[in-house]
C-alpha angles and dihedrals in degrees: 000000000000121000116213121190103194143035097216127090096001126170114250090249088065095050135069099050133147101244139199111213124210146079095276095196102170096009086234127178092276090053089047089056091055091047090049090057090051089049091052091053091045090056093051093046095040086231132139117269113238140174125210120210135152139243122235096027107253090242089067089059098042098035106027093165096050117124118262109286112164119131095191143028117228094259091052092050092049091053092048093050093046089052088058091056097257112165099191131026111198108200101184121200108249116205136141096279089051092045091053094058112117117239090258093048091052093050096041099041104031107027102030107027099027105035099021091219118197096193134009122204117198138173121257092251102042121139126187141170131046110322089015089267095147120095138170089268092052091047089054090051092051090047090058090046096049101032108252131115125248128209121190121203113215123224115283130183145114125278110333095334128091122216106259142146088243091058090050091052092048092050091051094046089051092051098252106126091161090061090049089051091052090057096040095045089231136042120289107255134199114211125191149120118288107247130207114256136171092282090231092142091055091055090050095049103262112085112200136201109224122213126177116235092221109175097343117126107264111248117211107293110252147076124316139185105238148182118212128199118211125209090259091058099256115140117211130189118230150143124254142189120216114195144052102307096238095186093063107035111316097254107225097220113058114236145172116252110187127186109207110211119239091358129123111165133123107256099158113145091014122121115243132178120216124197117211104223106169138356111238105177145329121276110266141189111234129207093232144008089249092056091048092049092050091052093047090053089051090049090050091052090053092048092048092050090051099044103027103032094159092062 
């Protein structure tokens, strides 16, 4: 999959695709439905399959003080899109001049003139252009005017809830990673470099790999059963705390601290990816290190029974 960071001055090989348009944070099952429509059109047109997203996320421009909300880092998104057969990922620079384009300017200048799109797939509730005046119906009208097809994905979900990034964030903030996974089609995962800490866990019998949350949405602070992928592809069960570790010092920046079961290798400065499988309990402040250690061992036993039932 090729990643393209602009819509201007592109080579012909990077133009003429059937595109899915959106933010695609999470690449959840609703996003996958939109991409599938773009893929269907790509097959009929014998065109490349592409996805259009934006960097930074528009919310960072319009709501700069909003809490962290991302569901994916760029590398995670790229892997998820590649797995769906996407040929080109357009990550378009989003700034105030771009944001102030009218809906017609965006379609005519970016999609038609810049990218030369042959088909555009959108979700049923998409808005675009300054003032969010664009809609699926308006996109279809511009498609007729400018000569490209338009596919509209209808709402999908389970029960009374649609699949959405907002629903994933709410599930994580409420401590329901299994509900987030049902919408995503896979567990929510935190990826990051293992940072050096004080190695307190190692001295107490549970060495942890520490990863900063950065701009990820903050899941409910607490303890989780987890699976972690290492750079070499190995996947290891574990138990993790997400939060500020109030018993020790109340770390200011929330982080993931994961204990990988039956593992004792140096992975400092390596990038790992940790799936949140199940929420076990809320983060707590203990009266002593002994009390904290006893609870962590109990948490580990629960996580082992859940993830490694044959042991």
